[in-house]
Structure formats: structure tokens, C-alpha cells
N, C-alpha and C positions, 0 to 999 in steps of 0.2 A: 486712515487708520491711526489710532492713538498709540503713542510709544510710552512704555513704562520708563520713567526717568528716576525712580526711587529704588534703592537696593531692596531686594526681596529678603524677607526673614526665612521663609521656607525654600530651600534649594531643591529638595527632592522629597517626595512622600510615597508611601505605599497605598495603593488603591485596590479594592476588591470589587470586581465586576463593574468598574467605572464609578464606584461609590467612594467618596472621600471619607475615610474612617478616622481621620486625624484631627478634625476640627469640630467645634461646636459653637453654639451661640450662647451668649451670657448677657444678663441684665446687669449693668453697672451704673454707678454714679461717677461721672468724670471728676477726677481730682485735678489739682493744678499741675501735677507732675506726670499724670497718666498719659501715655503716648503709644505709638506703634512700637511693638517689641517689649513692652513692659511685662514683667513676670507677675502673675497674680496667684494668690493663695486660693485654697478651696472655697473660701467665703467671698471670693471675687474682689478682695482688697489687695493692694500692692504688697509684694514681698519685700523684706528688708535684708540687708547683708547679714545681720545677726541671725535671722531665721534660716538663711541659706547655710550658714556656718554651723548651726545647731545640730545638724545631722538628722533631725526629725523632719523628713520631707513632707511639706505641705504646700507646694507651689506648682500645681499641675497645669497651669494655664499660662499662655503667652499671647498677648494681644496681636492679632494678625489682621488688623482692619485699618486701612489707610485713612478712614474718616477722622481718626483721632489726630491726624496731622493737619486737618482743616481748621483754620483760625475761627470759623463760625461755630465750632463746637466749644461751648463754654464750660468752665468749672461748674460743677453741680448739675449739669445736664444729665438726665437719665437716658441711657442708650442701650440698644440691643446691638452687641458687637460680635464679630467673628473672632474666635480664639483657637489657638492650638490646644488640643486636649490630650493628645497622645504623642508626646515628644519622642518616645522610644521608637517610633516608626518614621522618623524624619531626619533629614540632614538640614541643620540650621546654620544661618550666617551669624557668626560670633559678634560681629560689629553691630548687629541689630538687637541683641539681647540686652535688656535694661532693667535696672532697679529704679523705679520712678522714671525719670527722663535721662538717667545717667547710664552710659554703656558700662557693662560689667568689667571690673578689673580682672587681671589674670587669676588671682585667688578666688574671686567670686565666680568666674567662669568655671574653674575647676570644681567648686562646690556645686554649681548648677549641673554640670555634666555628671557628677557622681550621683546626684539625686534623680535627675530626669532621665538619664541614661539614653540620650539620643543615639541614633545610628552613627552619626558623625557630626562634627561642626567644622566649618571652614571660615577663614578670615574674611 
């Protein structure tokens, strides 16, 4: 049996009748910085710190697909990925939330939490 050796982004989710209501699939074009845990805007492009700080919340997705950690996935590849779409129903791991490939700073994390309103986050 395989063992998961990577930290999980989603620590807990709400399900209804066994159905996962918190994730969706997205068609994206991989960028050089896009990875597992990257926050995406409604247009499926990467969110920036300025956009998180602006207070106009438009970053509803977080990549929750380990394939983006695979070195065989190249920049400009078109992919169908799994992504968080309902963070307000989740407990998320703070250390996995990213802008591009960079883990959120304390201030960026506060901005994300204020906009996404997850159930909770944990270190």
C-alpha cells in the first residue's frame, strides 16, 4: 500500500451524502510558478499579493492536484486539474497555500482567510 509522503492541503472537508462538494476540475495552462497549493483567480490564473490585499475577492480556487509537483508537467502544458472551489467548507493547511510557488506570508494568509473564509487553517 502506498504511503502519502507530502503534506495535504485539505485537512478536513464537509461532504453531503458521500459527495465532495468542495472541489471542482479546471482547465489551466501551467505556468512556471504554478504548483500544488497555488491560489487561482476566477479566470484560472494565479492570484497576486496585490489582488489579495485589494479586498475585492476574486481568488476562489486553490490547486489540490499533486500532478503539478511532477517534473514531467511542463510550463505551457494544458491540464485538467483538481482544485478547491469552496474553501468556506474546509480546514486548510497554511503551509501549503501559495501565491505562485511561494508560501503565503503572515499578512497574505490573513488577507486570504478574510476573503476565502475557510472553516479554519492549521500550520
